[in-house]
N, C-alpha and C positions, 0 to 999 in steps of 0.2 A: 127268451124273452119272445113274446108275441109280436106279430105284425099288425099293423093297423094302416086304413086308408087316410090319407092327409085329408081328402075330401072326396066329393062322389067321382071326381075324375082321376082321381090317384094325387101322387105315387103311392104304393105300398111301401111302408118303411117300419122299421123298428119304432117302438113307443117310446124310445128315448134316442136323443141325438147327442153325437159328442162334436164339442166344439173347439177348435184351435185357438181362440183368440186370446187365450193367456200366453201363448208360445210367442214371447217378444225379443227376449234377449239371445245372445250369439251361443250361449250353452246350452239353452233349450233346443234351438233350431239346428238341431244334428238329425241327418237322415236315420242313422240306427235307432235314436230315441223315438221319431216318428213312427219308424217300422214297429218298434216294440209296442207304442200304443196303439196302433191300427190293429196288430195281431189280438192284444189283449181285448180290447172292445168286441171285435169281432167273435172272440171266444165266448162273451158275455151275451151275443145276440144281437149287439148293437151294429148295424150295417149302414147308419146315415152319419154324415159328418159336414160339419158346417165349415166353409172356407172362404176366406175373403181375401181380395189382393191387398187390403191394409194390414193383415195379420203378416208380421214380419217384414213389412214393406215388400211383399209379392216374394219373399224368399221361400215362405211356408209353402204356398202354391207349388213352386218349381220343387221342393223337396218332397212333398206328398204325392206328386206325380212320378218322381222317380221311385219312391218306397212303394208303391201301387205296383209296379211294374217290376221291381226286385222281389216283391212277394207273390208275383204271378196270380194276382188278384184279377179276376174277370170285371170289366167294368160295369157290367150289368147286375153284377152280385152286391155293388154298393148304390146309395142314393148320395148324391152331392148336392149340398146347398151352397150358393155363393152369392155375394153381395155386389151392388154398384150404386154408385151415387154419391160416395163420400171421396174428396181428393186429401190427400196427405199434404202436410208442409213441403215445399221443394227447395232446392238449394239456391233459387232466386228470390228467396225470402217471403214467397206466398204463403198464406195462412191456411189453416184446415177450413174447408170449405165443401159445399154440395155443388155438385153439377150432373143435370140430367139433360142432355141435348141428343139429338140422334147421332152425332159425331161422336161424343163422349162414351155413350152406352155402347156404341159398336167397337171402339177401340178398347174399351175394359173388357168385354166379351172375349174379343178375339185373344188379347193378351193373357187373359186367365186360362182358356183353353189351352193354349200354346204352353203355358207353363204346367199345367196338369197333365198335358199329353192327352186330353179327350177330345171327342167331337162335339160332346154337347154337356149341358148342365141339366139336372134333374128337376132343380127349383132354383129360380133367380129371384132374389129378395131385392125390393127397391129399398134401399138402405136411408131411410128417414124421408120425410115429404119434403121436397123443395118448393117454396111458393114461386120462385121465379120459372118452374119449368112450363113449358109448352104441353099442356095435357094430351091434346089430340097428336102432337107430333111423336111424344115419348109412346103414346098408345101403339101409334102405328109402326115405329121403330121395334116395341117388343113383339107386336103380331108378326112382323117379318122375321124377327129371328126364330119363333116357334114354327112357322111355316117353312123355315130353313132347316130346321131341325137341330139348331144350337141350344134350344133352351125348350125344354118340354112343359114346363109349368111357371107361372109368375106367381110370386108371393109379395108381401110388404113387410116392413119392419119399422116398428114405432110409430104407425099411422093411428090416428084417431079414427072414429066412425066414419065422420065425415070425408075425412081424406080416403079412406078406403072405398066408400061408395063412389066418390069421384073418379079413381082409377077404374074402378071396376065397371062404370057405365059407359067406357070409352073400348073396352076390350071386349071381345067375341067370346073368349074363353073365360072361364072364372078365375078369379084371385084365389089361390088355393090355401093361404094362412095369413096369418099375421104375427109376427116375432116382437115380443115385447118382454119387459120384466114382470115376472109374476112369482111372488113368493108370500110367506106369511106376515113379512113385514112390509110389504108392498102389495095390497090387495086392489088397487085403482081399476085395473082391468075388469074386475068383478063387478065394480059400482058405477062405472062411466060407460057401459053398454057395450064395451069391445067384446068382450066373451060372448054375449047375447047375440051380437051382429055375426059373429063368426058361426054362432051355432044354426042360427036363422039360415045361414048359407051351407049348411051341411059339411062343415070343413071344422078343422083342429087348430087351435092356436099353438106355436111354439114358444115356451117359457123358459127365459133364461135368467140366471141368478137365483135357481131354486133355494140356496141357502143363505141369500143376501150377502154374498160374499164373506160369509163366516159369521156374519152378526147375530145370526139366530143360534148358532153354538157358544159364541163367546161375547156377545153383547152386554154391556152394562146398563143400558138404558131401560125405561119401565116398560116399553114395550116388548123388547127382546126377553127381559125376564118373564113378563107374563106369557108370553108363547111358549118360551122353554120348559116352563111348569106344566103346562097342558100337553106337551109333547112327552114330557117324560112320564106323566100318568098313562098316555096312551101306547108309549114304547113297551112299557112293563106289561101293559096287556096282551101285546103281540110280540113279546118276547124279541125285541128288536131294539134298535137305538133311535136317537132322534134324527138322526140324517135321514134315516129310512122313512120315518114317519111324516117328515117335512114333505120329501118327494112324493110319498103315497098320498099325501093330500093334494098334490098336484094332479096327480094321475087319475084320482077320483073325479075331478072336474073335467076329465076328457083331454086334457092339454098334453102337449109333449115336452117333457123335461129337457133341458139343454144342459148338459154336464160340460162343464169347463176345467175341472180339475186335472192336474197332473199327476195326482196321487192316486195309486191304483186302488187302495182300500176304499176312498171316497167313491172313485168311478164305480167300484162294485157294490157298495151301500145305494147308490141311486139306481142302479141296474136291477138290483134285487128288491127294490122297493116296489117293482111293478107286481111282484107275488102277493103284496099285502093288500087285503080287501077290507078298506075301511068301512064300517058300516055308517049310515047316515047320521046316527047319533054322534059316531066318534069323529066325524067330518066337522059338524056343527059344533061339537065341544071345543075342537080347536080353534076354529073360525071365532068363536065367541071371545076367546081369549086375546084376538087382535082388536077388541072395541072396548079400549079403556079410555076413560076421559082425561 
């Protein structure tokens, strides 16, 4: 798998990213299984991993850090993405909520680095826009983390264009990406300006849910059926399958698909899709199938 620069200032990463967001239950949160997936994705050329303190309520971070150590993988050989801003429900009865303050940002970063046994994150994503945040205080804290070497790059997750612009206006370094859902059953980012704005800033988006949580493969609604028919036509042309073509359609946009499956076959389908070079006609043929009345 080829490497690409996420933006003008980096980092250089594999053109697909593996995310552990589906690793939620006790059976999945096993060190040996995590080691197996890390080794498998690296063998496919995927060296970028999406981690978060809310995945497995922090246990995933800890096990991931141990797995890297036991696999003797040099920290510089991988690209780590993590998120801040979302607080999970606590034992005191508090609800799921957002919090972006100087104190909470520093606490979350320090705890994540400790669990991951790392001195830095390659990309820190601000997970959802919090209308209560003091944008200047947040920007100052993020800049401080970059100057101290704890965070190399800043990105955002699920920000609209104006929210993206607001944070970028307060930072001296660029916002390198926006992480949002993008697939053939959810093309909003193509139509609301998010992808245009990212390209305007010479960066690339991170696209989660490339298969719409399986709906592209198995959905019975009119949109899913329409899209699947077009994918079957193009898949036959490239001697591939509809999973690969769905992800190839995202690659063609210059986006980095986020692979969240625990199934090795599906991970491989998404990774090998980067070898499929859709023509403009093929890409638009598929896209047109999303425009149903």
